[in-house]
C-alpha positions, -999 to +999 in steps of 0.1 A: -328-545+794-371-536+794-384-563+776-414-539+767-414-526+733-426-491+727-441-486+689-443-451+685-474-433+677-479-430+638-481-392+628-515-383+609-520-373+580-518-336+567-555-330+564-564-310+529-576-278+535-611-272+536-624-258+502-633-214+509-670-216+513-681-182+495-707-162+502-721-126+499-691-116+525-665-121+502-680-096+474-677-065+500-645-052+513-654-050+553-647-096+543-611-080+539-575-066+551-577-034+527-539-037+520-544-072+514-572-062+487-551-036+475-525-058+463-542-088+447-536-093+416-554-099+387-558-139+376-537-149+347-568-177+339-595-157+337-622-162+312-648-144+294-687-159+286-698-159+250-713-117+262-675-106+272-683-107+311-644-113+325-641-146+354-614-149+371-600-185+374-618-196+408-651-180+427-625-170+455-607-152+433-632-130+421-654-124+451-616-107+462-618-089+427-656-075+432-645-062+468-611-045+448-637-024+430-660-021+460-634-001+475-629+023+446-665+027+453-677+004+424-694-022+410-678-048+386-705-049+370-694-018+349-663-027+345-669-065+338-659-063+305-631-048+306-622-058+337-586-064+334-583-030+319-601-015+351-584-031+374-546-020+361-554+013+357-564+018+394-538-004+407-517+022+388-531+051+392-543+046+431-534+017+450-493+029+450-507+061+474-541+044+494-512+016+507-482+046+510-515+068+534-526+031+549-489+017+561-464+047+558-482+076+567-452+100+571-450+097+537-477+099+526-476+131+543-449+142+520-462+131+488-498+144+494-483+184+489-477+178+454-513+162+448-546+181+443-567+186+464-601+159+454-569+133+448-556+137+477-600+134+493-606+103+477-572+086+486-576+092+520-616+085+511-610+050+502-575+042+530-614+054+558-638+027+534-658+059+541-687+048+510-699+086+515-667+104+509-656+072+479-686+086+463-678+123+468-644+123+450-652+086+426-655+110+397-614+114+399-607+075+393-637+078+364-612+103+347-580+073+346-605+049+335-615+065+310-587+080+294-576+044+301-607+034+279-605+057+255-569+048+244-574+008+243-604+020+220-582+041+200-556+008+198-583-011+186-596+011+158-565+014+149-562-023+145-596-027+128-580-001+111-546-027+096-575-046+082-567-070+117-603-076+123-614-083+159-647-105+165-673-091+192-671-121+209-631-119+210-620-123+255-602-099+259-570-121+258-579-133+226-577-096+219-536-097+227-531-118+201-509-088+180-485-096+203-482-130+194-447-145+190-444-182+174-418-194+192-442-194+223-457-224+218-430-243+226-432-237+258-469-258+250-473-289+276-502-307+258-519-302+297-549-325+291-588-307+287-606-313+317-641-311+327-657-273+342-688-270+362-700-248+332-695-280+310-670-257+294-629-274+288-602-260+303-560-269+307-537-259+325-527-231+301-559-216+292-546-185+281-517-195+255-541-224+236-569-194+236-544-173+217-532-195+192-569-212+183-574-169+180-548-162+155-555-194+135-590-186+128-614-204+158-623-189+192-627-204+220-660-199+229-674-215+200-655-252+214-656-247+245-680-279+255-665-302+224-637-316+240-620-333+204-622-304+184-601-288+218-575-315+213-575-313+179-574-278+174-543-284+202-524-309+182-526-288+152-532-252+156-501-257+186-484-292+176-479-288+141-483-250+130-460-246+155-435-274+152-427-265+119-424-230+123-395-233+140-382-257+113-390-235+096-370-202+113-335-223+122-318-199+113-338-174+139-350-150+121-397-158+125-400-133+098-423-153+070-411-158+039-427-180+017-402-204-001-391-212+037-431-219+041-433-246+010-405-263+015-416-271+051-448-273+041-445-295+013-476-302-009-498-280+003-517-265-018-516-228-018-552-220-002-534-239+024-499-219+025-518-190+025-540-202+052-508-204+073-493-178+058-528-158+080-522-182+111-480-169+111-491-136+108-519-131+134-541-121+104-573-138+125-602-123+095-580-144+067-575-172+092-614-182+099-626-173+062-597-197+044-602-220+081-631-250+070-625-247+032-582-260+043-587-280+080-595-315+064-559-311+041-542-299+069-552-326+091-545-345+062-511-337+066-505-335+097-509-375+097-479-378+075-459-349+089-458-358+128-446-330+156-414-343+178-433-338+211-399-342+230-396-304+221-424-284+235-432-278+269-399-263+279-404-230+290-384-203+279 
């Protein structure tokens, strides 16, 4: 038996991946495999500045999106205020054919017979990344972008006709509040707001926070640098209202019921009930007008009627 003791070498700790240094080349289609570029998915954590210019969650993702637009012959800056809509139009109308031509040429040769000559020329120019031909036939994609813009404007005009006012600084996520359902507030887990390089505070549930704050009359752009206000708005607009709306609708009917509301929000003034009704009904203009008058009363009411944090953070 040997007296030699062997020591096993301690495995080296895995090194964390180095952050990607984003340079000018990352903003060009040539930096990527075209098949990867075509499969880029719009970030769920996109945000907009006060001017409505849309950014992806990280610089690397943003560069990827800029390159995606460039691959189709478009400058991102020309579509930054409606980036999701433009990306979705290109994704739906052209990406499937580009990927098919790129990866399944035999199938593409069959499918192209049913397409008009301009569309065929544009798709094949994108696959070749022939910039001259892309510019020549880009009008094909521009028509689709114009159609998408027209539909969006028609929908917005309809919303405004119905007296649901949308302030000019509203981000694209704030514009989607008509689809918000109050029961989704219960999936919010109150992740902490952390300061970003821009000086604004964000959390891991940015989109959900923006939507719920907005229906209660708060625009993220106005409070993005005020952490105390962000925490307060999350606690009231998602915690207090989300929890007590749940109590109000125990039978599963999430429509507004004034009698049930007065029992749930007992002791609240008529004006505060009107504000709560506006939040529930996503009447953002009414909520904005009433907010400053009733906010102190709502804060005071919340101190005596806290919400149960344990019912939140459950993914539906």
